A tleap script that builds the chain and sets N, CA, C and O, in Angstrom:
source leaprc.protein.ff14SB
mol = sequence {
  NMET SER GLY ARG ASP TRP ARG VAL PHE GLY
  ARG LEU HIE ALA LYS LEU TYR GLU LEU LEU
  GLY GLY ARG PHE VAL GLY SER VAL GLY LEU
  GLY ARG LYS VAL LEU LEU LEU THR THR THR
  GLY ARG LYS SER GLY LEU ARG ARG THR THR
  PRO LEU VAL TYR MET PRO HIE GLY ASN GLN
  LEU ILE VAL TYR PRO SER ASN GLY GLY LYS
  GLU ALA PRO PRO ALA TRP TRP LEU ASN LEU
  GLN ALA ASN PRO VAL ALA ALA ILE GLN ILE
  GLY ARG GLN VAL ARG GLN VAL GLU ALA ARG
  SER ALA THR ASP ALA GLU TYR ALA THR VAL
  TRP PRO LYS ALA SER ALA TYR ASN PRO HIE
  TRP ARG GLN TYR ALA GLU SER VAL ALA ARG
  LYS ILE PRO LEU VAL ILE LEU GLU GLY HIE
  ALA PRO GLY CARG
}
set mol.1.N position { 147.540 124.935 135.515 }
set mol.1.CA position { 148.947 124.793 136.804 }
set mol.1.C position { 147.888 124.394 138.445 }
set mol.1.O position { 147.011 124.958 139.100 }
set mol.2.N position { 148.578 123.240 138.490 }
set mol.2.CA position { 148.399 123.398 140.563 }
set mol.2.C position { 148.167 124.097 141.437 }
set mol.2.O position { 148.343 125.312 141.354 }
set mol.3.N position { 147.765 123.574 142.374 }
set mol.3.CA position { 147.412 124.311 143.831 }
set mol.3.C position { 148.567 124.998 143.583 }
set mol.3.O position { 148.876 126.107 143.149 }
set mol.4.N position { 149.262 123.753 144.092 }
set mol.4.CA position { 151.154 124.103 144.165 }
set mol.4.C position { 151.530 124.361 143.889 }
set mol.4.O position { 152.441 124.845 144.562 }
set mol.5.N position { 151.577 124.568 142.194 }
set mol.5.CA position { 151.976 125.428 141.113 }
set mol.5.C position { 152.008 127.347 141.946 }
set mol.5.O position { 152.875 128.134 142.327 }
set mol.6.N position { 150.594 127.311 141.866 }
set mol.6.CA position { 149.892 128.544 141.383 }
set mol.6.C position { 151.045 129.326 143.161 }
set mol.6.O position { 151.945 130.157 143.275 }
set mol.7.N position { 150.310 128.467 144.107 }
set mol.7.CA position { 151.701 128.325 145.732 }
set mol.7.C position { 152.920 129.249 144.868 }
set mol.7.O position { 153.145 130.296 144.260 }
set mol.8.N position { 153.394 128.171 145.266 }
set mol.8.CA position { 155.594 128.268 144.359 }
set mol.8.C position { 154.784 130.423 143.301 }
set mol.8.O position { 154.762 131.578 143.725 }
set mol.9.N position { 154.279 129.696 141.785 }
set mol.9.CA position { 154.578 131.038 141.833 }
set mol.9.C position { 154.123 132.654 141.943 }
set mol.9.O position { 154.642 133.682 141.507 }
set mol.10.N position { 152.981 132.409 142.684 }
set mol.10.CA position { 152.566 133.721 143.762 }
set mol.10.C position { 153.739 134.203 145.083 }
set mol.10.O position { 153.767 135.351 145.526 }
set mol.11.N position { 154.519 133.252 145.501 }
set mol.11.CA position { 155.602 133.398 146.456 }
set mol.11.C position { 156.875 134.206 145.338 }
set mol.11.O position { 157.250 135.369 145.488 }
set mol.12.N position { 157.214 133.562 144.594 }
set mol.12.CA position { 157.472 133.886 143.249 }
set mol.12.C position { 157.553 135.696 143.122 }
set mol.12.O position { 158.362 136.602 143.321 }
set mol.13.N position { 156.180 135.506 142.668 }
set mol.13.CA position { 156.360 136.565 142.203 }
set mol.13.C position { 155.958 138.359 143.221 }
set mol.13.O position { 155.893 139.537 142.871 }
set mol.14.N position { 155.764 137.518 144.705 }
set mol.14.CA position { 155.671 139.042 145.984 }
set mol.14.C position { 156.988 138.600 146.001 }
set mol.14.O position { 157.777 139.532 146.159 }
set mol.15.N position { 157.434 137.651 145.909 }
set mol.15.CA position { 159.583 138.589 146.247 }
set mol.15.C position { 160.037 139.049 145.118 }
set mol.15.O position { 161.204 139.353 145.367 }
set mol.16.N position { 159.855 139.246 144.206 }
set mol.16.CA position { 159.737 139.616 142.830 }
set mol.16.C position { 159.430 141.031 142.965 }
set mol.16.O position { 160.259 141.913 142.738 }
set mol.17.N position { 158.139 141.258 143.365 }
set mol.17.CA position { 157.668 142.673 143.789 }
set mol.17.C position { 158.291 143.479 144.665 }
set mol.17.O position { 158.449 144.700 144.692 }
set mol.18.N position { 158.696 142.401 145.543 }
set mol.18.CA position { 159.515 142.962 147.060 }
set mol.18.C position { 160.482 143.665 146.733 }
set mol.18.O position { 160.958 144.575 147.413 }
set mol.19.N position { 160.962 143.191 145.342 }
set mol.19.CA position { 162.793 143.431 145.108 }
set mol.19.C position { 162.584 144.948 143.897 }
set mol.19.O position { 162.982 146.111 143.970 }
set mol.20.N position { 161.989 144.392 143.137 }
set mol.20.CA position { 161.613 145.273 142.114 }
set mol.20.C position { 160.514 146.621 142.788 }
set mol.20.O position { 160.123 147.536 142.063 }
set mol.21.N position { 160.266 146.549 143.773 }
set mol.21.CA position { 159.122 147.040 144.117 }
set mol.21.C position { 158.141 147.955 143.403 }
set mol.21.O position { 157.858 149.145 143.264 }
set mol.22.N position { 157.644 146.273 142.888 }
set mol.22.CA position { 156.468 146.219 141.751 }
set mol.22.C position { 156.587 146.683 140.306 }
set mol.22.O position { 155.602 146.616 139.571 }
set mol.23.N position { 157.917 147.216 139.810 }
set mol.23.CA position { 158.031 147.155 138.800 }
set mol.23.C position { 158.320 146.250 138.251 }
set mol.23.O position { 159.267 145.560 138.629 }
set mol.24.N position { 157.309 145.846 136.755 }
set mol.24.CA position { 157.700 144.605 135.936 }
set mol.24.C position { 156.368 144.357 136.112 }
set mol.24.O position { 155.479 144.302 135.262 }
set mol.25.N position { 156.269 144.103 138.224 }
set mol.25.CA position { 155.236 142.505 138.477 }
set mol.25.C position { 153.740 143.212 138.875 }
set mol.25.O position { 152.857 142.696 139.561 }
set mol.26.N position { 153.727 144.617 138.202 }
set mol.26.CA position { 153.453 145.010 139.169 }
set mol.26.C position { 151.718 145.237 138.506 }
set mol.26.O position { 150.949 145.771 139.305 }
set mol.27.N position { 151.384 145.016 137.715 }
set mol.27.CA position { 150.146 144.504 136.777 }
set mol.27.C position { 150.233 143.641 135.970 }
set mol.27.O position { 151.280 143.275 135.435 }
set mol.28.N position { 148.807 143.074 135.724 }
set mol.28.CA position { 148.848 141.721 135.227 }
set mol.28.C position { 147.588 141.954 133.098 }
set mol.28.O position { 146.818 141.276 132.418 }
set mol.29.N position { 148.618 144.134 133.048 }
set mol.29.CA position { 147.959 143.692 131.762 }
set mol.29.C position { 146.442 144.349 131.700 }
set mol.29.O position { 145.526 144.224 132.514 }
set mol.30.N position { 146.485 145.066 130.503 }
set mol.30.CA position { 144.988 145.567 130.576 }
set mol.30.C position { 144.390 147.098 131.289 }
set mol.30.O position { 143.574 147.903 130.840 }
set mol.31.N position { 145.021 147.095 132.327 }
set mol.31.CA position { 145.796 147.922 133.261 }
set mol.31.C position { 145.494 147.569 134.306 }
set mol.31.O position { 145.844 148.420 135.124 }
set mol.32.N position { 144.937 146.613 134.834 }
set mol.32.CA position { 144.898 145.765 136.207 }
set mol.32.C position { 145.862 145.655 136.910 }
set mol.32.O position { 146.802 145.128 136.315 }
set mol.33.N position { 146.127 146.008 138.273 }
set mol.33.CA position { 147.403 146.617 139.154 }
set mol.33.C position { 147.248 145.493 139.809 }
set mol.33.O position { 146.095 145.173 140.098 }
set mol.34.N position { 148.406 144.589 140.217 }
set mol.34.CA position { 148.693 144.246 141.770 }
set mol.34.C position { 149.175 144.990 142.630 }
set mol.34.O position { 149.895 145.975 142.469 }
set mol.35.N position { 148.588 144.296 144.049 }
set mol.35.CA position { 149.361 144.945 144.691 }
set mol.35.C position { 150.180 143.723 145.787 }
set mol.35.O position { 150.373 142.563 145.423 }
set mol.36.N position { 150.539 144.195 146.985 }
set mol.36.CA position { 150.960 142.626 147.630 }
set mol.36.C position { 150.486 142.622 149.437 }
set mol.36.O position { 151.139 143.133 150.347 }
set mol.37.N position { 149.255 141.931 149.546 }
set mol.37.CA position { 148.429 142.250 150.887 }
set mol.37.C position { 149.315 141.095 151.690 }
set mol.37.O position { 149.601 139.943 151.362 }
set mol.38.N position { 149.570 141.715 152.639 }
set mol.38.CA position { 150.623 140.712 154.108 }
set mol.38.C position { 149.262 140.857 155.530 }
set mol.38.O position { 149.118 141.783 156.329 }
set mol.39.N position { 148.381 139.457 155.385 }
set mol.39.CA position { 148.081 138.747 156.768 }
set mol.39.C position { 148.730 138.481 158.158 }
set mol.39.O position { 149.731 138.838 158.778 }
set mol.40.N position { 147.892 137.852 158.294 }
set mol.40.CA position { 148.352 137.204 159.715 }
set mol.40.C position { 147.642 136.186 159.407 }
set mol.40.O position { 146.572 136.367 158.826 }
set mol.41.N position { 148.096 134.858 159.740 }
set mol.41.CA position { 147.839 132.758 159.838 }
set mol.41.C position { 147.289 133.646 160.708 }
set mol.41.O position { 147.796 134.547 161.376 }
set mol.42.N position { 145.105 132.877 160.494 }
set mol.42.CA position { 144.665 132.903 161.780 }
set mol.42.C position { 145.066 131.433 162.788 }
set mol.42.O position { 144.570 131.286 163.905 }
set mol.43.N position { 146.042 130.415 162.166 }
set mol.43.CA position { 146.132 129.531 162.800 }
set mol.43.C position { 147.884 129.737 163.430 }
set mol.43.O position { 148.150 129.746 164.632 }
set mol.44.N position { 148.736 129.861 162.516 }
set mol.44.CA position { 150.065 129.821 162.549 }
set mol.44.C position { 150.533 131.230 163.780 }
set mol.44.O position { 151.081 131.276 164.881 }
set mol.45.N position { 149.960 132.190 162.845 }
set mol.45.CA position { 150.306 133.451 163.795 }
set mol.45.C position { 151.377 134.191 163.103 }
set mol.45.O position { 151.940 135.248 163.390 }
set mol.46.N position { 151.530 133.303 162.037 }
set mol.46.CA position { 152.662 134.322 161.387 }
set mol.46.C position { 152.094 134.886 159.751 }
set mol.46.O position { 151.207 134.593 158.950 }
set mol.47.N position { 153.326 135.949 159.881 }
set mol.47.CA position { 152.889 136.581 158.437 }
set mol.47.C position { 153.104 136.214 156.836 }
set mol.47.O position { 154.167 135.918 156.289 }
set mol.48.N position { 151.653 136.330 156.182 }
set mol.48.CA position { 151.189 135.520 154.993 }
set mol.48.C position { 151.266 136.495 154.081 }
set mol.48.O position { 150.502 137.393 154.438 }
set mol.49.N position { 152.181 136.955 152.390 }
set mol.49.CA position { 152.347 137.904 151.838 }
set mol.49.C position { 151.602 136.830 150.608 }
set mol.49.O position { 152.012 135.714 150.288 }
set mol.50.N position { 150.363 137.582 150.044 }
set mol.50.CA position { 150.469 137.245 148.913 }
set mol.50.C position { 149.856 138.687 147.654 }
set mol.50.O position { 149.106 139.663 147.638 }
set mol.51.N position { 150.434 138.221 147.109 }
set mol.51.CA position { 149.945 138.999 145.472 }
set mol.51.C position { 148.399 138.892 145.100 }
set mol.51.O position { 147.849 137.844 144.761 }
set mol.52.N position { 147.679 140.344 145.235 }
set mol.52.CA position { 146.234 140.175 144.077 }
set mol.52.C position { 145.883 141.208 143.258 }
set mol.52.O position { 146.421 142.261 143.602 }
set mol.53.N position { 145.220 141.290 142.358 }
set mol.53.CA position { 144.761 142.100 141.162 }
set mol.53.C position { 143.435 143.039 142.044 }
set mol.53.O position { 142.305 142.634 142.319 }
set mol.54.N position { 144.097 144.488 142.364 }
set mol.54.CA position { 143.199 144.937 143.181 }
set mol.54.C position { 142.308 146.446 141.904 }
set mol.54.O position { 142.927 147.306 141.278 }
set mol.55.N position { 141.358 146.312 141.925 }
set mol.55.CA position { 140.889 147.411 141.267 }
set mol.55.C position { 140.681 148.913 142.771 }
set mol.55.O position { 140.400 148.727 143.955 }
set mol.56.N position { 140.945 150.203 142.078 }
set mol.56.CA position { 141.207 151.077 143.342 }
set mol.56.C position { 139.450 151.860 142.990 }
set mol.56.O position { 138.999 151.942 141.848 }
set mol.57.N position { 138.784 152.300 144.110 }
set mol.57.CA position { 137.516 153.094 143.580 }
set mol.57.C position { 137.528 153.400 145.065 }
set mol.57.O position { 137.405 152.753 146.106 }
set mol.58.N position { 137.795 155.092 144.599 }
set mol.58.CA position { 137.968 156.047 146.124 }
set mol.58.C position { 138.822 155.717 146.579 }
set mol.58.O position { 139.938 155.364 146.197 }
set mol.59.N position { 138.123 155.854 147.868 }
set mol.59.CA position { 139.663 155.987 148.152 }
set mol.59.C position { 139.838 154.681 148.961 }
set mol.59.O position { 140.621 154.643 149.910 }
set mol.60.N position { 138.983 153.435 148.519 }
set mol.60.CA position { 139.211 152.478 148.747 }
set mol.60.C position { 139.356 151.550 147.932 }
set mol.60.O position { 138.824 151.746 146.839 }
set mol.61.N position { 140.314 149.849 148.179 }
set mol.61.CA position { 140.257 148.940 147.487 }
set mol.61.C position { 139.851 148.406 147.067 }
set mol.61.O position { 138.912 148.921 147.674 }
set mol.62.N position { 139.236 147.342 146.204 }
set mol.62.CA position { 138.907 146.056 146.194 }
set mol.62.C position { 139.674 144.797 145.502 }
set mol.62.O position { 140.187 144.816 144.383 }
set mol.63.N position { 139.644 143.700 146.405 }
set mol.63.CA position { 139.715 142.395 146.343 }
set mol.63.C position { 139.062 141.670 145.994 }
set mol.63.O position { 137.857 141.920 145.977 }
set mol.64.N position { 139.753 139.924 145.374 }
set mol.64.CA position { 138.391 139.619 145.334 }
set mol.64.C position { 138.514 138.108 145.402 }
set mol.64.O position { 138.721 137.373 144.436 }
set mol.65.N position { 138.363 137.746 146.638 }
set mol.65.CA position { 138.767 135.850 146.663 }
set mol.65.C position { 138.345 135.005 146.306 }
set mol.65.O position { 137.822 134.203 147.079 }
set mol.66.N position { 138.389 134.778 144.792 }
set mol.66.CA position { 138.036 133.670 143.924 }
set mol.66.C position { 138.738 132.195 144.137 }
set mol.66.O position { 138.424 131.005 144.111 }
set mol.67.N position { 139.435 132.701 144.275 }
set mol.67.CA position { 140.568 131.167 144.963 }
set mol.67.C position { 140.594 130.775 143.797 }
set mol.67.O position { 140.397 129.560 143.772 }
set mol.68.N position { 140.784 131.334 142.504 }
set mol.68.CA position { 140.989 130.933 141.438 }
set mol.68.C position { 139.686 129.889 140.813 }
set mol.68.O position { 139.650 129.039 139.923 }
set mol.69.N position { 138.785 130.383 141.671 }
set mol.69.CA position { 137.556 129.583 140.598 }
set mol.69.C position { 137.048 128.593 141.888 }
set mol.69.O position { 135.920 128.238 142.229 }
set mol.70.N position { 138.342 128.320 142.425 }
set mol.70.CA position { 137.416 127.158 143.562 }
set mol.70.C position { 136.336 127.363 144.576 }
set mol.70.O position { 135.810 128.469 144.707 }
set mol.71.N position { 136.061 126.539 145.149 }
set mol.71.CA position { 134.442 126.783 145.797 }
set mol.71.C position { 135.287 126.845 147.681 }
set mol.71.O position { 134.634 127.439 148.538 }
set mol.72.N position { 136.362 126.347 148.003 }
set mol.72.CA position { 137.195 127.167 148.919 }
set mol.72.C position { 137.103 128.494 148.933 }
set mol.72.O position { 136.845 129.028 147.854 }
set mol.73.N position { 137.311 129.476 150.299 }
set mol.73.CA position { 138.029 130.166 149.815 }
set mol.73.C position { 138.506 130.108 149.843 }
set mol.73.O position { 138.673 128.892 149.945 }
set mol.74.N position { 140.429 131.114 149.857 }
set mol.74.CA position { 141.850 131.672 149.569 }
set mol.74.C position { 141.851 131.693 151.482 }
set mol.74.O position { 141.011 132.128 152.271 }
set mol.75.N position { 142.876 131.175 151.652 }
set mol.75.CA position { 143.611 131.455 153.122 }
set mol.75.C position { 143.421 132.484 153.698 }
set mol.75.O position { 142.994 132.566 154.849 }
set mol.76.N position { 143.907 134.015 152.499 }
set mol.76.CA position { 143.629 135.222 152.855 }
set mol.76.C position { 142.965 135.889 153.275 }
set mol.76.O position { 143.143 136.988 153.801 }
set mol.77.N position { 141.983 135.231 153.073 }
set mol.77.CA position { 140.615 135.981 152.779 }
set mol.77.C position { 140.109 135.681 154.873 }
set mol.77.O position { 139.681 136.368 155.801 }
set mol.78.N position { 140.601 134.021 154.593 }
set mol.78.CA position { 139.447 133.308 156.519 }
set mol.78.C position { 140.390 133.953 157.185 }
set mol.78.O position { 140.146 134.117 158.381 }
set mol.79.N position { 142.217 134.712 156.455 }
set mol.79.CA position { 142.833 135.353 157.710 }
set mol.79.C position { 142.465 136.669 158.070 }
set mol.79.O position { 142.646 137.123 159.200 }
set mol.80.N position { 141.723 137.568 156.721 }
set mol.80.CA position { 141.640 138.510 156.963 }
set mol.80.C position { 139.895 138.669 158.214 }
set mol.80.O position { 139.476 139.613 158.882 }
set mol.81.N position { 139.395 137.335 158.012 }
set mol.81.CA position { 138.076 137.524 158.532 }
set mol.81.C position { 138.632 137.328 160.165 }
set mol.81.O position { 138.098 137.841 161.149 }
set mol.82.N position { 139.650 136.589 160.166 }
set mol.82.CA position { 139.758 136.035 161.727 }
set mol.82.C position { 140.568 137.962 162.606 }
set mol.82.O position { 140.465 138.538 163.690 }
set mol.83.N position { 141.259 138.208 161.316 }
set mol.83.CA position { 141.597 139.842 162.017 }
set mol.83.C position { 142.160 140.706 160.494 }
set mol.83.O position { 143.225 140.532 159.902 }
set mol.84.N position { 141.429 141.324 160.270 }
set mol.84.CA position { 140.541 141.808 159.175 }
set mol.84.C position { 142.002 143.290 158.893 }
set mol.84.O position { 142.062 143.984 157.879 }
set mol.85.N position { 143.121 143.409 160.287 }
set mol.85.CA position { 144.103 144.313 160.329 }
set mol.85.C position { 145.665 143.860 159.318 }
set mol.85.O position { 146.521 143.100 159.772 }
set mol.86.N position { 145.721 144.250 158.479 }
set mol.86.CA position { 146.753 143.770 156.862 }
set mol.86.C position { 147.439 145.324 156.859 }
set mol.86.O position { 147.250 146.500 157.168 }
set mol.87.N position { 148.514 144.234 156.177 }
set mol.87.CA position { 149.035 145.425 155.412 }
set mol.87.C position { 149.589 144.921 154.300 }
set mol.87.O position { 150.004 143.763 154.266 }
set mol.88.N position { 149.667 145.964 152.997 }
set mol.88.CA position { 149.287 146.656 151.493 }
set mol.88.C position { 151.021 146.868 151.102 }
set mol.88.O position { 151.879 146.964 151.980 }
set mol.89.N position { 151.211 146.898 150.142 }
set mol.89.CA position { 152.543 147.351 149.287 }
set mol.89.C position { 152.233 147.319 148.043 }
set mol.89.O position { 152.292 146.204 147.524 }
set mol.90.N position { 151.710 148.767 146.954 }
set mol.90.CA position { 151.403 149.556 146.324 }
set mol.90.C position { 153.038 149.912 145.556 }
set mol.90.O position { 153.569 150.927 146.006 }
set mol.91.N position { 153.727 149.256 144.606 }
set mol.91.CA position { 154.811 150.107 144.433 }
set mol.91.C position { 155.711 149.587 145.215 }
set mol.91.O position { 155.856 148.369 145.322 }
set mol.92.N position { 156.703 150.814 146.109 }
set mol.92.CA position { 157.230 150.664 146.805 }
set mol.92.C position { 156.607 151.059 148.435 }
set mol.92.O position { 157.219 150.877 149.487 }
set mol.93.N position { 155.155 151.671 148.271 }
set mol.93.CA position { 154.232 152.358 149.697 }
set mol.93.C position { 153.897 150.725 150.723 }
set mol.93.O position { 153.197 149.780 150.360 }
set mol.94.N position { 154.319 150.804 151.443 }
set mol.94.CA position { 153.115 149.777 152.537 }
set mol.94.C position { 152.181 151.023 153.440 }
set mol.94.O position { 152.388 152.227 153.591 }
set mol.95.N position { 151.427 150.395 153.781 }
set mol.95.CA position { 150.654 151.039 154.241 }
set mol.95.C position { 149.721 149.977 155.241 }
set mol.95.O position { 149.631 148.780 154.970 }
set mol.96.N position { 149.046 150.598 156.433 }
set mol.96.CA position { 148.217 149.670 156.888 }
set mol.96.C position { 147.062 149.557 155.954 }
set mol.96.O position { 147.010 150.438 155.095 }
set mol.97.N position { 145.914 148.447 155.944 }
set mol.97.CA position { 145.008 148.656 155.744 }
set mol.97.C position { 143.757 147.781 156.599 }
set mol.97.O position { 144.348 146.741 156.891 }
set mol.98.N position { 142.446 147.668 157.110 }
set mol.98.CA position { 141.403 147.752 157.167 }
set mol.98.C position { 140.440 146.645 156.211 }
set mol.98.O position { 139.935 147.031 155.157 }
set mol.99.N position { 140.296 145.530 156.612 }
set mol.99.CA position { 138.658 144.636 155.350 }
set mol.99.C position { 138.067 143.962 155.562 }
set mol.99.O position { 138.155 142.941 156.245 }
set mol.100.N position { 137.293 144.423 154.984 }
set mol.100.CA position { 135.681 143.989 155.575 }
set mol.100.C position { 135.011 143.180 153.577 }
set mol.100.O position { 135.288 142.948 152.400 }
set mol.101.N position { 134.191 143.141 154.489 }
set mol.101.CA position { 133.466 142.427 153.387 }
set mol.101.C position { 132.384 143.656 152.325 }
set mol.101.O position { 132.181 144.638 153.039 }
set mol.102.N position { 131.767 143.822 151.070 }
set mol.102.CA position { 131.199 144.903 150.437 }
set mol.102.C position { 129.647 144.831 151.305 }
set mol.102.O position { 129.246 143.667 151.290 }
set mol.103.N position { 128.951 145.512 151.844 }
set mol.103.CA position { 127.177 145.360 151.969 }
set mol.103.C position { 126.669 144.734 150.924 }
set mol.103.O position { 127.389 144.376 149.991 }
set mol.104.N position { 125.012 144.470 150.959 }
set mol.104.CA position { 124.973 143.934 149.686 }
set mol.104.C position { 124.801 145.372 148.740 }
set mol.104.O position { 125.167 145.432 147.566 }
set mol.105.N position { 124.006 146.812 149.691 }
set mol.105.CA position { 123.877 147.434 148.467 }
set mol.105.C position { 125.510 148.072 148.008 }
set mol.105.O position { 125.604 148.641 146.920 }
set mol.106.N position { 126.599 147.950 148.794 }
set mol.106.CA position { 127.492 148.506 148.101 }
set mol.106.C position { 128.183 146.923 146.927 }
set mol.106.O position { 128.974 146.931 145.984 }
set mol.107.N position { 127.455 145.839 147.557 }
set mol.107.CA position { 127.923 144.789 146.388 }
set mol.107.C position { 127.549 145.523 145.218 }
set mol.107.O position { 128.306 146.296 144.630 }
set mol.108.N position { 126.384 145.273 144.893 }
set mol.108.CA position { 125.373 145.929 143.835 }
set mol.108.C position { 125.993 147.291 143.087 }
set mol.108.O position { 126.104 147.386 141.865 }
set mol.109.N position { 126.343 148.239 143.964 }
set mol.109.CA position { 127.142 149.214 142.903 }
set mol.109.C position { 127.945 148.986 142.558 }
set mol.109.O position { 128.144 148.900 141.346 }
set mol.110.N position { 128.911 148.748 143.546 }
set mol.110.CA position { 130.664 147.487 142.843 }
set mol.110.C position { 130.711 147.151 141.567 }
set mol.110.O position { 130.964 147.708 140.498 }
set mol.111.N position { 130.297 145.727 142.075 }
set mol.111.CA position { 129.925 144.863 141.125 }
set mol.111.C position { 130.357 144.970 139.325 }
set mol.111.O position { 131.351 144.869 138.605 }
set mol.112.N position { 129.093 145.201 139.234 }
set mol.112.CA position { 129.133 145.804 137.491 }
set mol.112.C position { 130.285 146.414 136.981 }
set mol.112.O position { 130.581 146.125 135.821 }
set mol.113.N position { 131.361 147.590 137.904 }
set mol.113.CA position { 132.169 148.107 137.346 }
set mol.113.C position { 133.309 147.047 138.085 }
set mol.113.O position { 134.446 147.056 137.613 }
set mol.114.N position { 133.085 146.373 138.939 }
set mol.114.CA position { 134.608 145.091 139.410 }
set mol.114.C position { 134.306 144.752 137.753 }
set mol.114.O position { 134.578 145.492 136.808 }
set mol.115.N position { 133.845 143.789 137.715 }
set mol.115.CA position { 133.428 142.411 137.104 }
set mol.115.C position { 133.877 142.804 135.347 }
set mol.115.O position { 134.217 141.873 134.617 }
set mol.116.N position { 133.829 144.332 134.776 }
set mol.116.CA position { 134.568 144.551 134.281 }
set mol.116.C position { 135.765 145.297 133.857 }
set mol.116.O position { 136.169 145.564 132.725 }
set mol.117.N position { 136.482 145.715 135.615 }
set mol.117.CA position { 138.164 145.699 135.364 }
set mol.117.C position { 138.297 144.456 135.159 }
set mol.117.O position { 139.035 144.304 134.185 }
set mol.118.N position { 137.814 143.067 135.765 }
set mol.118.CA position { 138.532 141.736 135.734 }
set mol.118.C position { 137.475 140.981 134.851 }
set mol.118.O position { 136.753 140.259 135.539 }
set mol.119.N position { 137.238 140.961 133.719 }
set mol.119.CA position { 136.709 139.677 133.594 }
set mol.119.C position { 136.479 138.659 134.444 }
set mol.119.O position { 135.443 138.429 135.068 }
set mol.120.N position { 137.814 137.869 134.438 }
set mol.120.CA position { 138.470 136.687 135.241 }
set mol.120.C position { 137.227 136.390 136.406 }
set mol.120.O position { 136.495 135.414 136.244 }
set mol.121.N position { 137.062 137.229 137.491 }
set mol.121.CA position { 136.393 137.784 138.534 }
set mol.121.C position { 135.244 137.535 137.862 }
set mol.121.O position { 134.955 136.345 137.988 }
set mol.122.N position { 134.078 138.420 136.884 }
set mol.122.CA position { 133.051 137.474 136.428 }
set mol.122.C position { 132.883 136.146 136.737 }
set mol.122.O position { 132.130 135.586 137.534 }
set mol.123.N position { 134.215 135.489 135.508 }
set mol.123.CA position { 134.321 133.852 135.483 }
set mol.123.C position { 134.254 133.126 136.643 }
set mol.123.O position { 133.528 132.221 137.053 }
set mol.124.N position { 135.091 133.680 137.028 }
set mol.124.CA position { 134.721 132.950 138.337 }
set mol.124.C position { 133.927 132.802 139.343 }
set mol.124.O position { 133.819 131.814 140.068 }
set mol.125.N position { 133.226 134.039 139.400 }
set mol.125.CA position { 131.578 134.491 139.980 }
set mol.125.C position { 130.402 133.078 139.600 }
set mol.125.O position { 129.752 132.244 140.229 }
set mol.126.N position { 130.692 133.538 137.953 }
set mol.126.CA position { 129.916 131.878 137.640 }
set mol.126.C position { 130.034 130.536 137.782 }
set mol.126.O position { 129.104 129.730 137.813 }
set mol.127.N position { 131.265 130.296 137.872 }
set mol.127.CA position { 132.090 128.861 137.926 }
set mol.127.C position { 131.734 127.892 139.256 }
set mol.127.O position { 131.321 126.734 139.304 }
set mol.128.N position { 132.136 129.056 140.533 }
set mol.128.CA position { 131.596 128.357 141.819 }
set mol.128.C position { 129.525 128.420 142.600 }
set mol.128.O position { 128.508 128.871 142.075 }
set mol.129.N position { 129.654 128.014 143.421 }
set mol.129.CA position { 128.653 127.993 144.042 }
set mol.129.C position { 128.088 129.058 145.151 }
set mol.129.O position { 127.021 129.561 145.504 }
set mol.130.N position { 129.458 129.081 145.470 }
set mol.130.CA position { 129.478 130.292 146.853 }
set mol.130.C position { 129.336 131.098 146.214 }
set mol.130.O position { 129.746 131.211 145.059 }
set mol.131.N position { 128.478 132.124 147.077 }
set mol.131.CA position { 129.500 133.617 146.404 }
set mol.131.C position { 130.105 134.012 146.668 }
set mol.131.O position { 130.288 133.658 147.833 }
set mol.132.N position { 131.024 134.953 146.283 }
set mol.132.CA position { 132.340 135.636 146.517 }
set mol.132.C position { 132.104 136.763 146.660 }
set mol.132.O position { 131.701 137.433 145.709 }
set mol.133.N position { 132.294 137.306 147.925 }
set mol.133.CA position { 132.126 138.455 148.437 }
set mol.133.C position { 133.317 139.721 147.235 }
set mol.133.O position { 134.177 139.311 146.455 }
set mol.134.N position { 132.993 141.041 147.453 }
set mol.134.CA position { 133.894 142.090 147.205 }
set mol.134.C position { 134.861 142.162 148.490 }
set mol.134.O position { 134.196 142.495 149.471 }
set mol.135.N position { 136.236 141.953 148.802 }
set mol.135.CA position { 136.420 143.077 149.833 }
set mol.135.C position { 137.547 143.546 149.960 }
set mol.135.O position { 138.732 143.218 149.884 }
set mol.136.N position { 136.266 145.247 150.385 }
set mol.136.CA position { 137.526 146.494 150.477 }
set mol.136.C position { 138.175 146.724 151.482 }
set mol.136.O position { 137.868 146.729 152.674 }
set mol.137.N position { 139.297 146.960 150.839 }
set mol.137.CA position { 139.946 147.349 151.973 }
set mol.137.C position { 140.292 148.869 151.946 }
set mol.137.O position { 140.145 149.630 150.990 }
set mol.138.N position { 140.890 149.226 153.461 }
set mol.138.CA position { 140.463 150.935 154.315 }
set mol.138.C position { 141.971 151.335 154.310 }
set mol.138.O position { 142.916 150.566 154.486 }
set mol.139.N position { 142.016 152.393 154.125 }
set mol.139.CA position { 142.789 152.967 155.863 }
set mol.139.C position { 142.918 152.844 157.043 }
set mol.139.O position { 142.344 153.666 157.758 }
set mol.140.N position { 143.422 152.168 157.432 }
set mol.140.CA position { 143.109 151.514 159.018 }
set mol.140.C position { 143.773 153.093 159.824 }
set mol.140.O position { 144.718 153.790 159.455 }
set mol.141.N position { 142.844 153.268 161.027 }
set mol.141.CA position { 142.715 154.536 161.064 }
set mol.141.C position { 143.329 153.313 163.395 }
set mol.141.O position { 142.705 152.569 164.152 }
set mol.142.N position { 145.221 154.120 163.384 }
set mol.142.CA position { 146.033 153.399 164.403 }
set mol.142.C position { 144.730 153.421 165.948 }
set mol.142.O position { 143.814 154.240 166.031 }
set mol.143.N position { 144.977 152.469 166.839 }
set mol.143.CA position { 143.962 152.677 167.952 }
set mol.143.C position { 142.604 152.025 168.053 }
set mol.143.O position { 141.905 151.975 169.065 }
set mol.144.N position { 142.171 151.246 166.166 }
set mol.144.CA position { 140.699 151.433 166.102 }
set mol.144.C position { 140.685 149.616 166.104 }
set mol.144.O position { 139.617 149.007 166.059 }
savepdb mol mol.pdb
quit
């Protein structure tokens, strides 16, 4: 699929996810789950929603800005770097989160679990020159 095809697929997936509350489209098999991440566009200021595979990790969620193994990071990660406060939807539950890159120590601890959880993440990491960060989503405390 081309980049445009993936964007169209992502929009359709997000709409179905919202409509069905995550039923039938809330996983991609082998136990890997999907959330909807809504960020604020760093240039446009518009809200953008992207379906992403996530990995639960204690009270945190891990997502991986691989952009399908491309050298350029995905727009959602650039948006989070400009404004780390976002919304996620898992099933029908929506909540605010704050995003950050894993520290080197966190990366060393979490990467073996993450790459086993989603082998595609490992393939993407091996196919690009850039170091793809692990992005940690944490509950957002109001007033921060």
